[in-house]
C-alpha positions in Angstrom: 116.8 -9.3 149.7 115.4 -7.8 152.9 112.9 -4.9 152.6 112.5 -1.9 154.9 109.0 -0.6 154.5 108.0 2.6 153.0 104.4 3.7 153.6 101.8 1.6 151.9 99.5 3.4 149.4 97.1 1.9 146.8 97.0 3.3 143.3 93.5 4.7 142.7 90.8 2.1 142.6 93.3 -0.7 141.8 94.7 -3.3 144.1 98.2 -2.2 143.3 100.1 -1.0 146.4 102.8 1.1 144.9 103.8 2.8 148.2 104.8 6.4 148.3 107.6 6.2 145.7 107.9 4.7 142.2 111.4 4.2 140.8 111.8 5.7 137.4 113.7 3.5 134.9 114.2 6.0 132.1 117.9 6.2 132.9 118.5 2.4 132.4 120.4 1.9 129.2 120.7 5.7 128.8 122.9 7.4 131.5 123.7 4.1 133.3 124.5 0.7 131.9 123.1 -2.7 132.9 125.4 -3.4 135.8 124.8 0.0 137.3 121.0 -0.4 136.8 121.1 -3.8 138.6 122.8 -2.1 141.6 120.2 0.6 141.7 117.3 -2.0 141.4 118.8 -4.2 144.1 119.2 -1.2 146.4 115.7 0.1 145.7 114.0 -3.2 146.5 116.2 -3.7 149.6 115.0 -0.3 150.9 111.3 -1.1 150.3 110.6 0.4 146.9 108.2 -2.0 145.1 107.1 -0.2 141.9 109.3 0.4 138.8 108.1 2.6 135.9 109.4 2.2 132.4 108.2 2.4 128.8 108.7 0.6 125.5 110.5 3.6 124.0 113.1 4.0 126.7 115.7 5.0 125.7 115.5 5.3 121.9 116.8 8.9 122.0 120.4 7.8 122.9 122.5 7.3 119.8 122.7 3.7 118.9 119.6 2.7 120.9 116.5 1.3 119.3 114.1 1.6 122.3 113.3 -1.2 124.7 116.7 -1.0 126.4 115.2 -0.1 129.8 112.6 -3.0 129.7 115.4 -5.4 128.6 117.6 -4.4 131.5 114.7 -4.8 134.0 113.8 -8.2 132.4 117.4 -9.4 132.8 117.4 -8.3 136.4 114.1 -10.0 137.1 115.4 -13.2 135.5 118.1 -13.5 138.2 115.3 -14.7 140.5 115.6 -14.4 144.2 111.9 -13.3 144.5 112.6 -10.2 142.4 109.3 -10.4 140.4 107.2 -11.2 143.5 108.6 -8.1 145.3 108.0 -5.6 142.5 105.2 -4.1 140.5 106.2 -3.4 136.8 104.7 -0.3 135.2 105.3 0.2 131.5 103.8 2.2 128.6 102.9 2.0 125.0 101.9 4.4 122.2 104.7 6.8 122.0 106.1 7.5 118.5 109.2 5.4 117.8 109.9 7.6 114.8 109.4 4.7 112.3 105.6 4.5 112.1 105.2 2.5 115.3 102.9 4.6 117.5 99.4 5.1 118.7 96.6 3.3 120.6 94.9 1.2 117.9 93.9 -2.2 119.3 96.2 -4.3 117.2 99.2 -2.1 118.0 98.5 -2.1 121.7 98.3 -5.9 121.8 101.5 -6.3 119.8 103.3 -3.7 121.9 102.2 -5.5 125.1 103.6 -8.7 123.7 106.9 -7.0 123.0 107.1 -5.5 126.4 106.3 -8.8 128.1 109.1 -10.5 126.1 111.7 -7.9 127.0 110.6 -7.8 130.6 110.8 -11.6 130.8 107.5 -11.8 132.7 104.0 -13.1 132.1 102.2 -10.0 133.2 102.5 -6.2 133.5 101.0 -4.7 136.7 100.1 -1.3 135.2 100.0 -0.8 131.5 99.8 2.9 130.5 98.9 4.8 127.4 102.1 6.9 127.1 100.4 9.7 125.1 96.8 10.3 124.0 95.8 9.3 120.5 92.8 11.2 119.4 92.7 9.3 116.0 91.5 6.1 117.7 88.1 5.9 119.5 88.4 5.3 123.2 86.2 2.2 122.8 88.8 0.5 120.6 91.7 1.4 122.9 89.9 0.2 126.0 88.8 -3.0 124.2 92.4 -3.8 123.6 93.2 -3.4 127.3 90.1 -5.5 128.1 91.5 -8.3 126.0 94.9 -8.2 127.6 93.3 -8.1 131.1 91.1 -11.1 130.3 94.2 -12.9 129.0 96.0 -12.3 132.3 98.7 -10.2 130.6 98.0 -6.9 132.4 96.4 -6.2 135.7 95.4 -2.5 135.5 95.6 0.4 133.1 96.7 4.0 133.3 97.1 7.1 131.2 100.1 9.4 130.8 100.1 13.0 129.4 96.3 13.2 129.1 94.4 16.4 129.3 91.5 16.6 131.7 88.8 16.6 129.1 90.2 13.6 127.3 90.7 11.6 130.6 87.1 12.4 131.6 85.8 11.2 128.3 87.8 8.0 128.5 86.3 7.3 132.0 82.8 8.0 130.6 83.3 5.6 127.7 84.6 2.9 130.0 81.6 3.2 132.2 79.1 3.3 129.4 80.6 0.3 127.5 81.6 -1.8 130.6 85.2 -1.6 129.6 88.3 -1.3 131.9 88.8 2.3 133.2 92.0 4.1 133.8 92.9 3.8 137.5 96.0 6.0 137.2 97.3 9.2 135.6 101.0 10.0 135.0 101.3 13.8 134.6 104.2 16.2 134.5 104.0 17.7 138.0 106.5 19.0 140.6 107.2 22.2 142.6 108.3 23.9 139.4 105.5 22.7 137.1 102.2 23.1 139.0 99.7 25.2 137.0 98.7 22.7 134.3 98.0 19.8 136.6 96.4 21.7 139.4 94.0 23.6 137.1 91.8 20.7 135.8 93.5 17.4 136.2 93.8 17.5 140.0 90.1 18.1 140.7 89.1 15.4 138.2 91.5 12.8 139.6 90.4 13.5 143.2 86.8 13.3 142.3 87.1 10.1 140.3 89.7 8.5 142.7 92.3 8.3 140.0 95.8 7.5 141.4 98.4 10.0 140.4 102.1 9.1 139.8 103.8 12.3 138.5 106.9 12.1 136.4 109.8 14.6 136.5 109.1 14.9 140.2 112.5 16.5 140.7 112.3 18.7 137.6 115.1 16.6 135.9 117.3 17.2 138.9 116.8 20.9 139.4 115.0 20.4 142.7 117.9 18.4 144.1 119.7 21.7 144.4 122.7 20.8 142.3 122.1 23.4 139.6 122.4 26.8 141.1 124.2 28.7 138.4 125.3 28.2 134.8 128.5 26.8 136.1 126.6 23.7 137.3 125.2 22.8 133.9 128.0 20.4 133.2 127.2 18.2 136.1 125.0 15.9 134.1 123.6 15.2 130.6 120.4 17.1 131.7 122.3 20.1 132.9 121.8 22.2 129.8 118.0 22.2 130.3 118.3 23.8 133.7 118.7 27.4 132.5 114.9 27.8 132.2 114.5 27.3 135.9 117.3 29.7 137.0 114.9 32.6 137.5 113.6 34.4 140.6 110.8 31.8 141.1 113.2 28.9 140.7 115.7 30.3 143.1 112.9 31.1 145.6 111.9 27.4 145.4 115.4 26.2 146.0 115.7 28.6 149.0 112.5 27.2 150.5 113.7 23.6 149.9 117.0 24.4 151.6 115.3 25.9 154.6 112.9 23.0 155.1 115.7 20.5 154.5 117.8 22.2 157.3 114.8 22.1 159.7 114.1 18.4 159.0 117.8 17.4 158.8 117.4 16.0 155.3 118.0 17.0 151.7 116.2 19.2 149.1 115.6 16.0 147.1 113.8 14.4 150.0 111.8 17.5 150.7 110.7 18.0 147.1 109.4 14.4 147.0 107.8 14.6 150.4 105.9 17.7 149.2 104.4 15.6 146.4 103.6 12.7 148.7 101.7 15.2 151.0 99.7 16.7 148.1 96.0 15.5 148.3 95.3 13.2 145.4 99.0 12.3 144.7 99.7 8.6 145.2 103.5 8.5 144.6 106.1 10.5 142.7 108.2 8.8 140.1 111.9 9.5 140.6 115.0 8.0 139.0 118.5 7.2 140.5 121.8 6.6 138.8 123.6 5.5 142.0 122.9 3.6 145.1 123.5 6.7 147.2 120.7 8.5 145.3 118.3 5.7 146.1 118.8 6.5 149.8 117.8 10.1 149.1 114.7 9.1 147.3 113.6 6.7 150.0 114.1 9.4 152.6 111.6 11.5 150.7 109.1 8.7 150.6 109.3 8.3 154.3 109.4 12.0 155.3 106.3 13.6 156.7 106.3 17.4 156.3 104.4 19.6 158.9 101.9 22.2 157.8 104.4 25.0 158.1 106.8 23.4 155.8 104.1 22.7 153.2 102.9 26.2 153.4 106.4 27.6 152.9 106.9 25.4 149.8 103.4 26.2 148.5 104.1 29.9 148.8 107.5 29.8 147.2 106.3 27.7 144.3 102.9 29.4 143.7 102.2 29.3 139.9 
């Protein structure tokens, strides 16, 4: 499996080089089956992608699924050997509500969740273990102590937070320092050209000040920023199509027009441009984006490698101003 390099980029204060793109695995076992997922994974690694993001709950929302399907597919892929584990960083999460009482960031639950993920992933360690959602019912000291135990056991290498508000992330960092416990080195927020206001208001300055790596999810706004949804007639193009109506407003159409213009100038695609805008944003480490076909992997990699000039960034900033 030869690799073509995408730019190197360390995740916050960690030693994890995730590059400028993280492959999202939320579609594995949901919109694509194991064989299709394997093809996407092989193509991603061959093109230089080295970080894969999943979660223990993916994809419990699909009828008939229990959760853990994405991790299981990744584990089966890793088990094929060929250096797959050595060439990839595995990022997963815990704490999201399974709907049956399993949820939260209590110490015992985190440790049992990690063991479950390790078993499904067929690996002896997780490179980045993330709190999927905040859990205000559990003291940060208890949560961080659980991660500390897992790090000391060699089962996880670094920790991150997902969906945290700025005040809570700041408090978690403060407790980690005061108690000499592991600190979050990464944040996974909802952020893209459509969704800018929440992240930029308070999280962005905090993450830049504290050198927290940022790996935003929904980087392509569930596909809207690819340009394939331009009217209600396009909603049937995917299972996510019905959710696009909220973006088909003057601002959304203005963003698509700016993406089209920059894509034409750079001889690439709106997908690549939307990802490149994130890569260029100060403080962002790497966007997370998923692919359901090998062809889509090419588009994602193009975005990871594309460098936008100041004029292109200004045009996109202006069109997407919150």
